N, C-alpha and C positions, 0 to 999 in steps of 0.2 A: 542365780536361784531364779528363781519359778516361782511365784506368789501363787498358790491353786487358790486361797482363799478367795484373791481380786480375780485368779482367771473363772473363776466358780461363780462367782456374782456377774464378770463382766459378760456368764453365758448364762445367766439368767439360770443354773442349775443344769441348765441342758446335761445330760453327760455324753446324749451321744452326735450329741452337736463338740463340745470337749474332745471327745475321742473321738473324731474327723477330723478335728484338727490337729491330733496329734499324729493324728497315722499319716498325715499330708505331712507336719515335716519329718517323721520319721523316713518317710519316701523320697523328698527330695534337700534336705537336708541335712541327713546319716552321715551321711561321710564329708560334709565339711570341713574339716578338723583337716579330712588329710587337702582336700582343693583346697583351700585357704594358705597353710604350707609352702601349695609348689605351686602357687601364683605366686606370693614371697617370694620363695629360689628362687622366681621363673625373670625380679621384676613385669610382673606384666597386672601391672597398677591396676588397665582400666574392669581388664575381668575378675581382679582381689575389688576391685569400685563394683561390681557384677552382684559377684558372690553375698560380698555386707551388706552392701545393701537392699538382699534378698529377703537373707538370715535376716537379718534384725526384724524388717517388717513383720516374721512369721514370730522371732518370740518376742515381740512389743502383743503379737494377739496375744500369747499366753504372760502375759506380765510378768519377764522377766525384765533385770533392768541389771542387772551388773556388769549382763556381756552387751545387752543394745545400747548402752550410754558406752560405752569403751568401741563397740564399730561404730556408732556415729563420728568417734574423730578418724576412725582410718576412712571410712567413705569420705569427712570431708578433706583428705591429705591424697586419698587418691585422683581425687573430682579432679585435684589441682597438680596432676604426677608427683604429690609426692610421696615417699617412698615409705613407710610408718618405720619408727623406733621397734625394735628387734624386743628391745623387754614386752612395748604393747603387744606385741601379736603373742607373742612368750604368754602374758596376763590373759585376752581375752580368748587365749586355746585352754586354759585352765577353766576359765568361767566355762566355755563350752564342755568339757571331757563333766563337768558338774553339775549342770544341765541333761545333758544324755544322759546320767547315770539316777537324774530324778526320774528321767522321762521310764528311763528301764525295766529300775522297781515299779515305775505307774501301772507298768505293764503286766508285771510276775504279781503285783496286789490281783489284776479283774482275772 
């Protein structure tokens, strides 16, 4: 889940900057759940590594911790050519659904 207070503090309360980062997330990572599922199903560990690495960076900027920590583990495994456990993938994708819901709700509030 995104810690919006921490995110706002990290952006010095700059709503425009926060909106820009959220828009960037939506544009570049809005369909990453499907991308991760496909790369995992196809055992594309290199592609999975690059996807989660990029996504983790944006999530850290958004001050999200749960999925970011799990992506760190997935990233490390993929870097060593190991396929992450299916339960880990399922857990992190559940967190991503929550993050996407938070962002969608934020969009409705603006």
